[in-house]
N, C-alpha and C positions, 0 to 999 in steps of 0.2 A: 415965465416957465419955471416950475418948482425945482429947487436943488434936490439932489439925491442924497438920502440919509441911509447909511449903512449901519445896521443894528444887529450887534452880536447879542444872543440871548443864551444865558446859562440857566437851563431848565431843571428844576428839580420838583420833587413831589409836592412841597408846600409853596415854594417860592420861585420867581424867576427874576434874575439879575440882568439888567440891560445896559449896554454901553453903545451910544450912538455917535458915529463919525460923520462928518460933512466935509466935502471937498477934500483938501490935503491936510487939514488940521491934524497935528500930532496928538492932541489931547481930546477926549471924548466931549462933545457938546453936551450930552445928557447922560448922567448915570442914576440908575434908579432901581430898587427891588420891589416888586409888586408881588402880590399873591397870585398863585398858579390857579386862578379861576377865570372862567370865560368873561365874566362881567368886568373884571379888573383889566384883563388883557384888551378887551374892546375899548374900554374907557381911555387907556393909555394911547392905544394906536389910533383911534378916531381923532384924538387931539393932535398927533404927530402928522397925520396924513392932510391935515388942513394946510399945513405950511410946506411939507416936504414930500417928495415921491420916495416911498420907502422900499428898501431892500432888507429883508430880515433873514437870519440864519440861525441854527442852533445844532448841537451835536445829537446824533442819534443815540438813544438810550432806552432804558426800561419804560421811560415814560411814553413811548410810541410815538404816534403821529397825531395826537390830539391837538397840540399847540398848532402844528402845521395846519390842520383842518380848520381851526378857529380863524387864522389869518386868510387862508383860501376863501372862507366865507365872506370875509371883508374886501375881497379882490385885492389882497396885498401880496406881493411876490415874496415867498418864503422857500428856503431851500434847507434840506436836512445834510449835515456834514458828516462824512465818515471819520470816527474819532481817531482811529489808528493812523490816518494819514495828515493829521493836523501838524504842521511844523513845530518842533521843539528845540529850544536852544540848549546847547550843552551846558551844564552846570547850574541849570535853572532848578531851584529846590524849594521855591515858595509856590503854593498852589491855593488860591482863594477864588471864591465865585466871581469877585470883581475882576481879578486878573483874567480868569477865563473868558469872561464876557468881553473884556478889552481885546484880548488876543483874538476872538472870533470876529469882532468888529473891524480890526485892523487887517487881518489876513483876507477877510471876505471883500473888503474894499479893494485890496491889491491883486485879488484873483488867484490866491494861493492855495484855496481849499478845494478839496475834491468832495463834491455831492453824491448823494446816493439816490436811487430811484424809489420814489414813495408809491406803494401800491394802492389801489382802490380799496375801499372798505370790504368790497366783495372778495377781492384777491387776498387781502389780509385774513379774512375769515377762513379761506380755504388753506392759507398757509399755516393758521392756527391750528386746524385739524391734523395736518401733516406733522406739525411739531409735537402735538399731543401723542400721536402714534410713536414718535421717536422717544418721548419720555416714557411712555407706558412700557414700551419694549425694553428700555433700560431698568425700569422698576421691576419687571418680570424676571430679568437676569439676576437682579439683586436678591430677590426672594429665593431664586434656586440657590444662590450661594448662602442664604441665611439657613436653609434647610440642611445644606451639606454640612456646613460648619457646625450646626447644633448637633447633628448625628456624630460628627467627628469627635466632639467634646465628650460624648458618651460611649465612644469605642465601637460605632457601628460604621462599617464600611462595606459598600456594594462592591463585590469582587466578581461578579457573574457577567459583566459586559459593561458597555457605555452607559453613563448617567443619562438620565432623562429620555430614555427609550421606553416602549410600551411595558417591557419586562421590568424596568427599574421602577416605573411608576406603580406597577402592581406590588413590588416589593415594599415601597413606601406606604401603600395602603394596608399591608398586612402587619406592619410594626405595631407592637404593643409595649407599653412601658409600665413597669411596676408602679411607679409614683403617678398618682392622678394628676398632679400639677405638670409634670413632664409631658403627659399624654395631652393636656389641655394646651399647653405651649405648642407642642408639634402640630396639633390639629389646627391651631390658629395660623401657624405658618403655612400649612398646606392650603387651607381656604383662602388665605390672602393671594397665594400664587394663582389658585384656581380663578378667583375674581379677576386678577390682572390678565391672565391668559384669555378669558372670556371677553373682557374689555377690549383686548388687542384684536381679537377675532371680529368683534362688531366694527372696530374702527376701520380695519382692513377691508371690510365689506363696503363701508362708506366711501373709503378712498378709491376702490375698484368702480364703484358707481360714478364717483366724480370725475375719474380718469376717462370714462367712456361717455360721459355726458357731452352734450353738444359744444360746451365752452372749451373743453380741453382734449376731445377725442382726436382731433387731427393731428396736434402737436405730440400727443402721447404716443399715437400709432407710428409716427415718424421716429421718434426718440427711441422706441423700443425695436427699431430695426438694428440698433447697436448692440453688440454682445454685452451681456451683463447688466442690461437695463430692462427692468419690467415695470409694471404700473407704479408700485411705490417709489421706486427710483426716479422715473420719468417725472411723476407729478411733484416729487420733492424738488427736483432741478428746476422745473418750470414755476412752481409757486414762489421759490427763493429768488430767482433771477427775474421772473416776470416777462421782461421784454428784451429778447436777445438781439434784436435789430437795433438797439440803441448803441451797441458796439459796432463800429465801422470796420474792425478786423478782429480776427480771432486773438491776436496777442493782447489787445485791450482787455478781453474777457479774462484771459489768463492772468493778466496783471491784477485785475479786479479781484480775482479769486485767490491771490496770494501764491500762484504756482510757478511764477518765474524765480529764477536764481537771484539771491542777493549779491551785491558786488561792492567791493572796496578797491578802487583802482587809484593810482597816483603816478604820474608821469608816464614812463613806459611800462610799468608794472600793472598788470590786471589780474585781480584775484576775485574769483566768484565763490560764494558759500551756498548754503542751503536755501531752500525756498523762502520767500519773504513772510508768507503766512498772514498776510493782511486779508482783510475781507471775509467773506462768509465761510466759517468753518464747516457748516453742515453741507454746503455744495461741494467743498474741497474733499470731505469725507465720503460723499456719494460717488464721486469721480474716482477717488482712490480705490474703493471697494469694486467698481465696475471694471477699473484697469487691470485687477488680478485675473479676471477672465481671460485676457488677451495673451497670457502665458501658454494657453492650449493652442493647438493647431487650428488654423482657419477651416471652417465647415461651410465652403461656399457652394451653393446649389443654384443652378440656373432657374429662374421663375419667369414664365412667359409674361405674367401679369405685371412683373416689375422690371422688365427689360428696359422700358423708357421712364422709369421712376428715378429722378435725380437723387432722392434721399436714399433710395435702396443702393444705388451706385456708390454713393459715399460711404454707407455702411460697410460694403464689400471692400472697398479700399481700405477703410480703417482696419478690417480684420488682419489684411496682409501687412500693412505697415507696421502696426502696433505690435503684433506677433513678432515680426522681424526686429522690431527695435528693442523689445524686452530681452529677447535671447542674445542680441548683439552686445547689450550693456552687461548682461550676466556672464557671457563668455570672455567679456573683456576684463572681468574681475570686480564689478560692481556688485554690492549686496543687493538681494532681490527687493528690499524695501525701497532703495534709491531708484532701481530700475522701474519700479511700479509708479513711483512718483513722477519720473520723466514720461511714462506712458500715460499717466493721468492728465500731464501738461498738454501731450499731443491730442489726447482723446477730447480735451476741451474744445480744441480747434474743429474736431469734426462734429462735436455737438453744435458749435456755432454754425458750421456750414449746413447742417441739416435743418436747423431752426430758421435759416434764411429761406428756405423752400417752403415753410408753412404759412 
């Protein structure tokens, strides 16, 4: 029977530093740096698998899941580790690739690392489209700021209403500058914004089609029963979390998304702080945005076709409970942002419950 080899991999764009631990040995049996190329990885791991049963891990990073899929293609168990949840010693000031690989190998062997879910290539592509939409939306907002700041620097202020309404855009089109260079710069800013807004419109259309396609339609429709959740939010939550059923209870999902309170307790003293903010920031933002809608009164209507639909019943319960929670916290003196964060945490539980019915 082969011995188990625990290999921590510090993966970078050009190189991979490996530390392999066997049994209860305190020092790595093998330490090596190889090129981050499929051929080099296969050569090293094929040699190791002849003698050992390999367990490999590496941190989630901008390098994606390429390394994971190389090892999966070789039938080698590999897990991707959540970077923010890797134990760190206080006072640790030295960071090198070798130290990082050693830390991964030791902690992986002792079972102290938290793994993340690796999406399929298709799921990763869908996630990429949703993230592109988020980035283009941010870029469009930046372009609007560029235009307003450019006009402000030249003493031009729109005082007839709100910015970016139909009338405001007509006002922008009517502007003429004495200097041709100023006109050229302004026109470029406006055309850049128009390009981004048109691109955003096209991406929204693609996301709408994806949300109502056979792969996501059922889950999206159930998710949209919740207040503040439409196609973009629903598909964003689904593509980021992927499999809600891997969490056995809602609190696990809350902790995974960093929505539970931090705590520093000692003896009989218990002190809780703000949320931990670990995990996926995109999902956390989407949930907080949706949570703001629950400050409004519930609008519960009886629907015959939904009377026996478990997901619909959960969404109606969410409206009552989350609306009451928000105003209970606000009336108790909590600021609205803290109240919404608490609502977002409980909303996560309702999202989990609804996704168990899909």
